[in-house]
TORLO-175174 format. One record per residue (C-alpha): residue number from 1; residue in three letters; x, y, z. Coordinates in pm, whole numbers, plus 50000, padded with zeros to 5 digits. Layout:
@numar=NUM&nudo=Ala&u=X&v=Y&w=Z
...
***
This chain:
@numar=1&nudo=Unk&u=50000&v=50000&w=50000
@numar=2&nudo=Unk&u=50136&v=50342&w=49910
@numar=3&nudo=Unk&u=50188&v=50616&w=50166
@numar=4&nudo=Unk&u=49917&v=50825&w=50001
@numar=5&nudo=Unk&u=49664&v=50543&w=50018
@numar=6&nudo=Unk&u=49717&v=50492&w=50390
@numar=7&nudo=Unk&u=49753&v=50863&w=50467
@numar=8&nudo=Unk&u=49497&v=51067&w=50270
@numar=9&nudo=Unk&u=49635&v=51397&w=50399
@numar=10&nudo=Unk&u=49978&v=51320&w=50255
@numar=11&nudo=Unk&u=49827&v=51315&w=49906
@numar=12&nudo=Unk&u=49718&v=51677&w=49954
@numar=13&nudo=Unk&u=50081&v=51772&w=50004
@numar=14&nudo=Unk&u=50150&v=51687&w=49640
@numar=15&nudo=Unk&u=49876&v=51910&w=49496
@numar=16&nudo=Unk&u=49999&v=52191&w=49269
@numar=17&nudo=Unk&u=50141&v=52480&w=49469
@numar=18&nudo=Unk&u=50106&v=52314&w=49810
@numar=19&nudo=Unk&u=50472&v=52218&w=49845
@numar=20&nudo=Unk&u=50565&v=52578&w=49767
@numar=21&nudo=Unk&u=50323&v=52705&w=50034
@numar=22&nudo=Unk&u=50462&v=52460&w=50289
@numar=23&nudo=Unk&u=50819&v=52567&w=50209
@numar=24&nudo=Unk&u=50735&v=52937&w=50222
@numar=25&nudo=Unk&u=50563&v=52899&w=50560
@numar=26&nudo=Unk&u=50855&v=52702&w=50704
@numar=27&nudo=Unk&u=51106&v=52968&w=50595
@numar=28&nudo=Unk&u=50890&v=53248&w=50737
@numar=29&nudo=Unk&u=50849&v=53069&w=51071
@numar=30&nudo=Unk&u=51222&v=52995&w=51090
@numar=31&nudo=Unk&u=51300&v=53364&w=51035
@numar=32&nudo=Unk&u=51088&v=53488&w=51322
@numar=33&nudo=Unk&u=51217&v=53215&w=51553
@numar=34&nudo=Unk&u=51566&v=53332&w=51469
@numar=35&nudo=Unk&u=51495&v=53691&w=51569
@numar=36&nudo=Unk&u=51728&v=53805&w=51845
@numar=37&nudo=Unk&u=51436&v=53923&w=52064
@numar=38&nudo=Unk&u=51297&v=53567&w=52065
@numar=39&nudo=Unk&u=51596&v=53445&w=52265
@numar=40&nudo=Unk&u=51519&v=53671&w=52559
@numar=41&nudo=Unk&u=51152&v=53764&w=52542
@numar=42&nudo=Unk&u=50967&v=53480&w=52372
@numar=43&nudo=Unk&u=50702&v=53469&w=52646
@numar=44&nudo=Unk&u=50604&v=53827&w=52566
@numar=45&nudo=Unk&u=50581&v=53746&w=52196
@numar=46&nudo=Unk&u=50363&v=53443&w=52273
@numar=47&nudo=Unk&u=50127&v=53650&w=52490
@numar=48&nudo=Unk&u=50099&v=53924&w=52230
@numar=49&nudo=Unk&u=50041&v=53669&w=51952
@numar=50&nudo=Unk&u=49757&v=53514&w=52156
@numar=51&nudo=Unk&u=49593&v=53854&w=52201
@numar=52&nudo=Unk&u=49627&v=53949&w=51836
@numar=53&nudo=Unk&u=49516&v=53606&w=51720
@numar=54&nudo=Unk&u=49202&v=53626&w=51936
@numar=55&nudo=Unk&u=49126&v=53971&w=51796
@numar=56&nudo=Unk&u=49161&v=53840&w=51440
@numar=57&nudo=Unk&u=48947&v=53534&w=51497
@numar=58&nudo=Unk&u=48674&v=53740&w=51664
@numar=59&nudo=Unk&u=48682&v=53985&w=51371
@numar=60&nudo=Unk&u=48607&v=53702&w=51130
@numar=61&nudo=Unk&u=48313&v=53604&w=51350
@numar=62&nudo=Unk&u=48166&v=53953&w=51335
@numar=63&nudo=Unk&u=48329&v=54129&w=51631
@numar=64&nudo=Unk&u=48590&v=54347&w=51461
@numar=65&nudo=Unk&u=48731&v=54539&w=51756
@numar=66&nudo=Unk&u=49046&v=54748&w=51761
@numar=67&nudo=Unk&u=49339&v=54571&w=51924
@numar=68&nudo=Unk&u=49360&v=54828&w=52203
@numar=69&nudo=Unk&u=48992&v=54779&w=52284
@numar=70&nudo=Unk&u=49051&v=54405&w=52320
@numar=71&nudo=Unk&u=49354&v=54476&w=52537
@numar=72&nudo=Unk&u=49172&v=54728&w=52755
@numar=73&nudo=Unk&u=48843&v=54548&w=52819
@numar=74&nudo=Unk&u=48793&v=54321&w=53118
@numar=75&nudo=Unk&u=48420&v=54251&w=53089
@numar=76&nudo=Unk&u=48313&v=54035&w=52797
@numar=77&nudo=Unk&u=47974&v=53926&w=52921
@numar=78&nudo=Unk&u=47756&v=54195&w=52765
@numar=79&nudo=Unk&u=47642&v=54212&w=52405
@numar=80&nudo=Unk&u=47702&v=53937&w=52146
@numar=81&nudo=Unk&u=48015&v=54106&w=52009
@numar=82&nudo=Unk&u=48170&v=54124&w=52354
@numar=83&nudo=Unk&u=48087&v=53759&w=52415
@numar=84&nudo=Unk&u=48251&v=53666&w=52083
@numar=85&nudo=Unk&u=48571&v=53852&w=52175
@numar=86&nudo=Unk&u=48569&v=53694&w=52520
@numar=87&nudo=Unk&u=48522&v=53349&w=52367
@numar=88&nudo=Unk&u=48815&v=53406&w=52130
@numar=89&nudo=Unk&u=49039&v=53517&w=52416
@numar=90&nudo=Unk&u=48946&v=53217&w=52630
@numar=91&nudo=Unk&u=49006&v=52979&w=52340
@numar=92&nudo=Unk&u=49348&v=53131&w=52278
@numar=93&nudo=Unk&u=49441&v=53080&w=52641
@numar=94&nudo=Unk&u=49305&v=52726&w=52653
@numar=95&nudo=Unk&u=49449&v=52590&w=52327
@numar=96&nudo=Unk&u=49801&v=52553&w=52462
@numar=97&nudo=Unk&u=49677&v=52339&w=52751
@numar=98&nudo=Unk&u=49521&v=52080&w=52521
@numar=99&nudo=Unk&u=49809&v=51971&w=52299
@numar=100&nudo=Unk&u=49875&v=51631&w=52455
@numar=101&nudo=Unk&u=49504&v=51545&w=52473
@numar=102&nudo=Unk&u=49457&v=51647&w=52108
@numar=103&nudo=Unk&u=49688&v=51370&w=51985
@numar=104&nudo=Unk&u=49493&v=51109&w=52182
@numar=105&nudo=Unk&u=49135&v=51234&w=52170
@numar=106&nudo=Unk&u=49061&v=51524&w=51935
@numar=107&nudo=Unk&u=48687&v=51497&w=52000
@numar=108&nudo=Unk&u=48740&v=51554&w=52372
@numar=109&nudo=Unk&u=48939&v=51865&w=52288
@numar=110&nudo=Unk&u=48670&v=51998&w=52054
@numar=111&nudo=Unk&u=48407&v=51946&w=52324
@numar=112&nudo=Unk&u=48630&v=52129&w=52572
@numar=113&nudo=Unk&u=48683&v=52416&w=52328
@numar=114&nudo=Unk&u=48308&v=52464&w=52292
@numar=115&nudo=Unk&u=48265&v=52459&w=52669
@numar=116&nudo=Unk&u=48538&v=52722&w=52704
@numar=117&nudo=Unk&u=48397&v=52937&w=52423
@numar=118&nudo=Unk&u=48049&v=52946&w=52575
@numar=119&nudo=Unk&u=48182&v=53013&w=52924
@numar=120&nudo=Unk&u=47906&v=53120&w=53162
@numar=121&nudo=Unk&u=47685&v=53274&w=52894
@numar=122&nudo=Unk&u=47315&v=53200&w=52955
@numar=123&nudo=Unk&u=47074&v=53041&w=52712
@numar=124&nudo=Unk&u=47277&v=52750&w=52577
@numar=125&nudo=Unk&u=47105&v=52478&w=52777
@numar=126&nudo=Unk&u=47244&v=52128&w=52732
@numar=127&nudo=Unk&u=47395&v=52201&w=52390
@numar=128&nudo=Unk&u=47730&v=52302&w=52538
@numar=129&nudo=Unk&u=48025&v=52073&w=52470
@numar=130&nudo=Unk&u=47848&v=51825&w=52244
@numar=131&nudo=Unk&u=47776&v=51802&w=51871
@numar=132&nudo=Unk&u=47443&v=51946&w=51765
@numar=133&nudo=Unk&u=47140&v=51723&w=51737
@numar=134&nudo=Unk&u=46856&v=51707&w=51486
@numar=135&nudo=Unk&u=46647&v=52023&w=51491
@numar=136&nudo=Unk&u=46910&v=52240&w=51661
@numar=137&nudo=Unk&u=47009&v=52558&w=51481
@numar=138&nudo=Unk&u=47362&v=52687&w=51430
@numar=139&nudo=Unk&u=47473&v=53044&w=51487
@numar=140&nudo=Unk&u=47773&v=53100&w=51258
@numar=141&nudo=Unk&u=47746&v=53442&w=51094
@numar=142&nudo=Unk&u=48020&v=53406&w=50833
@numar=143&nudo=Unk&u=47960&v=53064&w=50680
@numar=144&nudo=Unk&u=47637&v=53017&w=50485
@numar=145&nudo=Unk&u=47710&v=52678&w=50328
@numar=146&nudo=Unk&u=47448&v=52405&w=50375
@numar=147&nudo=Unk&u=47472&v=52227&w=50709
@numar=148&nudo=Unk&u=47549&v=51854&w=50708
@numar=149&nudo=Unk&u=47298&v=51660&w=50916
@numar=150&nudo=Unk&u=47402&v=51534&w=51262
@numar=151&nudo=Unk&u=47463&v=51177&w=51141
@numar=152&nudo=Unk&u=47704&v=51300&w=50875
@numar=153&nudo=Unk&u=47871&v=51530&w=51127
@numar=154&nudo=Unk&u=47926&v=51238&w=51363
@numar=155&nudo=Unk&u=48076&v=51018&w=51093
@numar=156&nudo=Unk&u=48305&v=51286&w=50958
@numar=157&nudo=Unk&u=48420&v=51392&w=51305
@numar=158&nudo=Unk&u=48511&v=51029&w=51376
@numar=159&nudo=Unk&u=48703&v=51015&w=51049
@numar=160&nudo=Unk&u=48890&v=51336&w=51126
@numar=161&nudo=Unk&u=48971&v=51208&w=51474
@numar=162&nudo=Unk&u=49105&v=50881&w=51333
@numar=163&nudo=Unk&u=49335&v=51070&w=51095
@numar=164&nudo=Unk&u=49475&v=51285&w=51375
@numar=165&nudo=Unk&u=49530&v=50994&w=51612
@numar=166&nudo=Unk&u=49695&v=50786&w=51339
@numar=167&nudo=Unk&u=49937&v=51067&w=51259
@numar=168&nudo=Unk&u=50103&v=51065&w=50922
@numar=169&nudo=Unk&u=50352&v=51232&w=50696
@numar=170&nudo=Unk&u=50145&v=51528&w=50580
@numar=171&nudo=Unk&u=50304&v=51869&w=50647
@numar=172&nudo=Unk&u=50167&v=52057&w=50948
@numar=173&nudo=Unk&u=50018&v=52326&w=50725
@numar=174&nudo=Unk&u=49817&v=52068&w=50531
@numar=175&nudo=Unk&u=49682&v=51899&w=50845
@numar=176&nudo=Unk&u=49599&v=52234&w=51006
@numar=177&nudo=Unk&u=49416&v=52353&w=50693
@numar=178&nudo=Unk&u=49212&v=52033&w=50670
@numar=179&nudo=Unk&u=49117&v=52041&w=51040
@numar=180&nudo=Unk&u=49017&v=52406&w=51005
@numar=181&nudo=Unk&u=48822&v=52350&w=50683
@numar=182&nudo=Unk&u=48646&v=52036&w=50800
@numar=183&nudo=Unk&u=48526&v=52198&w=51122
@numar=184&nudo=Unk&u=48397&v=52498&w=50927
@numar=185&nudo=Unk&u=48219&v=52263&w=50687
@numar=186&nudo=Unk&u=48060&v=52056&w=50965
@numar=187&nudo=Unk&u=47987&v=52335&w=51215
@numar=188&nudo=Unk&u=47940&v=52059&w=51472
@numar=189&nudo=Unk&u=47824&v=52284&w=51757
@numar=190&nudo=Unk&u=47532&v=52521&w=51791
@numar=191&nudo=Unk&u=47766&v=52821&w=51830
@numar=192&nudo=Unk&u=48124&v=52949&w=51797
@numar=193&nudo=Unk&u=48223&v=52700&w=51526
@numar=194&nudo=Unk&u=48443&v=52947&w=51341
@numar=195&nudo=Unk&u=48635&v=53038&w=51655
@numar=196&nudo=Unk&u=48675&v=52669&w=51740
@numar=197&nudo=Unk&u=48791&v=52579&w=51387
@numar=198&nudo=Unk&u=49061&v=52845&w=51403
@numar=199&nudo=Unk&u=49164&v=52741&w=51755
@numar=200&nudo=Unk&u=49198&v=52382&w=51633
@numar=201&nudo=Unk&u=49414&v=52502&w=51343
@numar=202&nudo=Unk&u=49637&v=52674&w=51602
@numar=203&nudo=Unk&u=49659&v=52353&w=51809
@numar=204&nudo=Unk&u=49779&v=52160&w=51504
@numar=205&nudo=Unk&u=50037&v=52423&w=51409
@numar=206&nudo=Unk&u=50176&v=52433&w=51764
@numar=207&nudo=Unk&u=50151&v=52062&w=51841
@numar=208&nudo=Unk&u=50318&v=51962&w=51515
@numar=209&nudo=Unk&u=50632&v=52149&w=51611
@numar=210&nudo=Unk&u=50599&v=52401&w=51327
@numar=211&nudo=Unk&u=50522&v=52680&w=51577
@numar=212&nudo=Unk&u=50595&v=52532&w=51921
@numar=213&nudo=Unk&u=50590&v=52866&w=52106
@numar=214&nudo=Unk&u=50265&v=52974&w=51938
@numar=215&nudo=Unk&u=50406&v=53300&w=51802
@numar=216&nudo=Unk&u=50268&v=53279&w=51444
@numar=217&nudo=Unk&u=49897&v=53363&w=51479
@numar=218&nudo=Unk&u=49728&v=53244&w=51161
@numar=219&nudo=Unk&u=49407&v=53407&w=51284
@numar=220&nudo=Unk&u=49571&v=53746&w=51229
@numar=221&nudo=Unk&u=49643&v=53652&w=50870
@numar=222&nudo=Unk&u=49295&v=53515&w=50806
@numar=223&nudo=Unk&u=49147&v=53842&w=50928
@numar=224&nudo=Unk&u=49397&v=54052&w=50734
@numar=225&nudo=Unk&u=49310&v=53877&w=50407
@numar=226&nudo=Unk&u=48947&v=53971&w=50475
@numar=227&nudo=Unk&u=48620&v=53790&w=50525
@numar=228&nudo=Unk&u=48538&v=53772&w=50154
@numar=229&nudo=Unk&u=48871&v=53607&w=50069
@numar=230&nudo=Unk&u=48830&v=53367&w=50362
@numar=231&nudo=Unk&u=48485&v=53258&w=50246
@numar=232&nudo=Unk&u=48600&v=53229&w=49884
@numar=233&nudo=Unk&u=48896&v=53009&w=49980
@numar=234&nudo=Unk&u=48671&v=52799&w=50202
@numar=235&nudo=Unk&u=48441&v=52741&w=49905
@numar=236&nudo=Unk&u=48743&v=52576&w=49746
@numar=237&nudo=Unk&u=48768&v=52340&w=50044
@numar=238&nudo=Unk&u=48398&v=52262&w=50022
@numar=239&nudo=Unk&u=48430&v=52180&w=49652
@numar=240&nudo=Unk&u=48665&v=51895&w=49734
@numar=241&nudo=Unk&u=48842&v=51941&w=49400
@numar=242&nudo=Unk&u=49223&v=51932&w=49385
@numar=243&nudo=Unk&u=49227&v=52296&w=49277
@numar=244&nudo=Unk&u=48990&v=52400&w=49553
@numar=245&nudo=Unk&u=49180&v=52214&w=49821
@numar=246&nudo=Unk&u=49510&v=52361&w=49702
@numar=247&nudo=Unk&u=49357&v=52711&w=49711
@numar=248&nudo=Unk&u=49237&v=52663&w=50070
@numar=249&nudo=Unk&u=49573&v=52526&w=50187
@numar=250&nudo=Unk&u=49755&v=52814&w=50019
@numar=251&nudo=Unk&u=49516&v=53061&w=50184
@numar=252&nudo=Unk&u=49592&v=52908&w=50525
@numar=253&nudo=Unk&u=49963&v=52922&w=50447
@numar=254&nudo=Unk&u=49941&v=53289&w=50362
@numar=255&nudo=Unk&u=49755&v=53344&w=50691
@numar=256&nudo=Unk&u=50044&v=53190&w=50885
@numar=257&nudo=Unk&u=50294&v=53407&w=50696
@numar=258&nudo=Unk&u=50094&v=53719&w=50779
@numar=259&nudo=Unk&u=50087&v=53605&w=51143
@numar=260&nudo=Unk&u=50465&v=53574&w=51126
@numar=261&nudo=Unk&u=50485&v=53928&w=50988
@numar=262&nudo=Unk&u=50275&v=54052&w=51280
@numar=263&nudo=Unk&u=50496&v=53887&w=51540
@numar=264&nudo=Unk&u=50810&v=54005&w=51361
@numar=265&nudo=Unk&u=50677&v=54360&w=51395
@numar=266&nudo=Unk&u=50622&v=54297&w=51768
@numar=267&nudo=Unk&u=50981&v=54172&w=51797
@numar=268&nudo=Unk&u=51107&v=54484&w=51621
@numar=269&nudo=Unk&u=50902&v=54709&w=51850
@numar=270&nudo=Unk&u=51038&v=54535&w=52160
@numar=271&nudo=Unk&u=51389&v=54566&w=52025
@numar=272&nudo=Unk&u=51341&v=54940&w=51979
@numar=273&nudo=Unk&u=51186&v=54970&w=52324
@numar=274&nudo=Unk&u=50864&v=55093&w=52169
@numar=275&nudo=Unk&u=50641&v=54818&w=52311
***
């Protein structure tokens, strides 16, 4: 049996343009890790990347706040936008705690992420931390694609989990893009699916060793490319065609590179004493 037959994600790595995206991302990540500020102040870069990543992810989910507003606020329990920003911040803080569990039980991690995203918000009933059931609606403002039914969601989540647990030879970028895209396609929970999909992408990028200190916030890059470009690239994932999949993976790669650019700017500011 060939490697590609036993590892479906590895086959995606050979799609046109994907190897170039993987190589470009690796070089960008290596450059920021080599920055002199990283040797002394990596914890500060990690914290700032988490904040900026949460801001970017929330922006894609309809809460496009200025960075300083996210930094300043302490109460996120009010209106829906505030709850979205709060959910994104909590997910960013939680993701790093779940790396070892992810490799053994991705579905447990996804359930935990939904629990964390909802927090103590009222009105969610018993839908928190479990895949949606027949008749339950989904609140996901950005993605309007048809919703798979709960039986399909269950089967595809199991398949995704099996792929992650089995591991494989696919580049981290490819695996992260597929996890992100599949969770957006399934929208397995009644709320916060976009935030959770992007948090899961982050977990893969960090846990794979590509970005072990979590300083390359892809969420920043997804937001910077804009909601329209994000949805258009995701349509490529949904199509399932080689071209569409390659487009989505490249879009995710560009998001990581833009996250690298953001953290490089933070490094430069720290070096100048301006931040």
